[in-house]
N, C-alpha and C positions, 0 to 999 in steps of 0.2 A: 814428614814432608816429601820426601822422595817419589813416597806414589802416588802423589798430585801429579794430575796433567797441569799444564800452562793457566789452561783455565780454572780446571778445578782450584787449582793455589789463587787464580788469580778472584775467584768468586767467594772463599775463604777469606783474604784478605779484608775485601768490602765488609764480607758480615764483621766480621771482630770489628772492623772500625764503623756500624753501622751501630752495634750494640756497645762501644763505647763511645760515640755519642747521642744514644740514649739513655745511658747511664749521666752522662755531665748531664743533660737537661732533668732529669729526675730529680739529681742533687741539687740545680738551679732551683726547681719549681719546690721540692720538700722549702728551702732555704730563703723561700722569699713570700711576701703575703702576697698570694694570686688569688682571685679571684675563682677564674677559671678551673676548668678541671685539667687533669693532665694529655691527654688526646686535646683536648683546644687551645691549649699551652705550646707543645709542641709542634701543632702544624699552624701555629702563628711563625712561631721562634723559626722554623723548615724554610718557611715563604720569606720571612727576613732574610735567612743565608743566603738564601736561591736566586734574588734580585741583587746581588751584587754587581754591576755593572764589569765588564771587563770592556777594556781599552781595546780601539783597534789599531792598529797596526798603520804607521805610511808609508805610501811605495818604497821608500828609501830602508826602510827600516827592516822592510820584508827580503828586501834587495840584500841586504848587511848580513840579515839572518841564517838566509840561503846560501849567503857564499861562504859566509863561516863554517854554514854544516856540508858543502857540497864536498870539503874534502876527504868527511866520511861516507859517501855514498859512491862505489864503482859501480859505471854501468857493466850489462852483462855484454859479452860479445855476440850481434848477432842479434838483439832485439828483445824483446817480451814475447814473441812468439816461436820461438827454440822448443 
Protein backbone atom coordinates (compact mmCIF):
# COMPACT_ATOMS: atom_id res chain seq x y z
CA UNK A 1 0.00 0.00 0.00
CA UNK A 2 2.94 2.34 0.54
CA UNK A 3 3.68 2.24 -3.19
CA UNK A 4 0.24 3.56 -4.16
CA UNK A 5 -0.36 7.21 -4.88
CA UNK A 6 -3.39 8.70 -3.17
CA UNK A 7 -5.38 8.43 -6.42
CA UNK A 8 -4.21 4.86 -6.97
CA UNK A 9 -5.14 3.92 -3.43
CA UNK A 10 -8.56 5.54 -3.80
CA UNK A 11 -9.15 3.68 -7.09
CA UNK A 12 -8.08 0.42 -5.46
CA UNK A 13 -10.47 0.92 -2.53
CA UNK A 14 -13.34 1.70 -4.92
CA UNK A 15 -12.50 -1.43 -6.92
CA UNK A 16 -12.60 -3.56 -3.76
CA UNK A 17 -15.93 -2.04 -2.71
CA UNK A 18 -17.40 -2.68 -6.17
CA UNK A 19 -16.24 -6.29 -6.04
CA UNK A 20 -17.73 -6.75 -2.58
CA UNK A 21 -21.04 -5.29 -3.78
CA UNK A 22 -21.02 -7.63 -6.81
CA UNK A 23 -20.37 -10.61 -4.55
CA UNK A 24 -23.23 -9.61 -2.27
CA UNK A 25 -25.63 -9.19 -5.20
CA UNK A 26 -24.49 -12.54 -6.65
CA UNK A 27 -25.21 -14.32 -3.36
CA UNK A 28 -28.58 -12.59 -3.11
CA UNK A 29 -29.45 -13.59 -6.67
CA UNK A 30 -28.51 -17.20 -5.98
CA UNK A 31 -30.55 -17.31 -2.77
CA UNK A 32 -33.73 -15.83 -4.25
CA UNK A 33 -36.05 -17.32 -6.81
CA UNK A 34 -35.61 -14.63 -9.47
CA UNK A 35 -36.71 -14.98 -13.08
CA UNK A 36 -34.23 -12.38 -14.34
CA UNK A 37 -30.68 -13.29 -15.26
CA UNK A 38 -27.95 -11.94 -12.99
CA UNK A 39 -27.09 -9.02 -15.28
CA UNK A 40 -30.70 -7.77 -15.32
CA UNK A 41 -31.11 -8.38 -11.58
CA UNK A 42 -27.93 -6.42 -10.84
CA UNK A 43 -28.97 -3.55 -13.11
CA UNK A 44 -32.35 -3.24 -11.35
CA UNK A 45 -30.80 -3.38 -7.87
CA UNK A 46 -28.12 -0.81 -8.71
CA UNK A 47 -30.76 1.51 -10.14
CA UNK A 48 -32.77 1.22 -6.92
CA UNK A 49 -29.68 1.93 -4.81
CA UNK A 50 -28.77 5.02 -6.83
CA UNK A 51 -32.33 6.41 -6.63
CA UNK A 52 -32.12 7.05 -2.90
CA UNK A 53 -33.02 10.66 -2.35
CA UNK A 54 -30.64 13.01 -0.65
CA UNK A 55 -32.33 15.47 1.65
CA UNK A 56 -31.36 19.09 1.04
CA UNK A 57 -30.11 21.17 3.91
CA UNK A 58 -31.78 24.37 4.97
CA UNK A 59 -29.84 27.62 4.90
CA UNK A 60 -29.64 27.57 8.70
CA UNK A 61 -28.29 24.00 8.72
CA UNK A 62 -25.65 24.98 6.14
CA UNK A 63 -24.58 27.93 8.30
CA UNK A 64 -24.25 25.74 11.40
CA UNK A 65 -22.16 23.19 9.50
CA UNK A 66 -19.99 25.88 7.89
CA UNK A 67 -19.37 27.57 11.23
CA UNK A 68 -18.46 24.26 12.87
CA UNK A 69 -16.08 23.35 10.04
CA UNK A 70 -14.51 26.80 9.69
CA UNK A 71 -12.43 26.21 12.82
CA UNK A 72 -10.44 23.62 10.83
CA UNK A 73 -9.76 25.91 7.86
CA UNK A 74 -6.89 28.33 8.09
CA UNK A 75 -6.83 30.94 5.29
CA UNK A 76 -3.47 31.58 3.66
CA UNK A 77 -1.87 34.99 3.90
CA UNK A 78 -2.29 37.05 0.74
CA UNK A 79 -5.12 35.08 -0.84
CA UNK A 80 -5.14 32.49 -3.62
CA UNK A 81 -2.71 34.11 -6.06
CA UNK A 82 0.42 33.65 -4.00
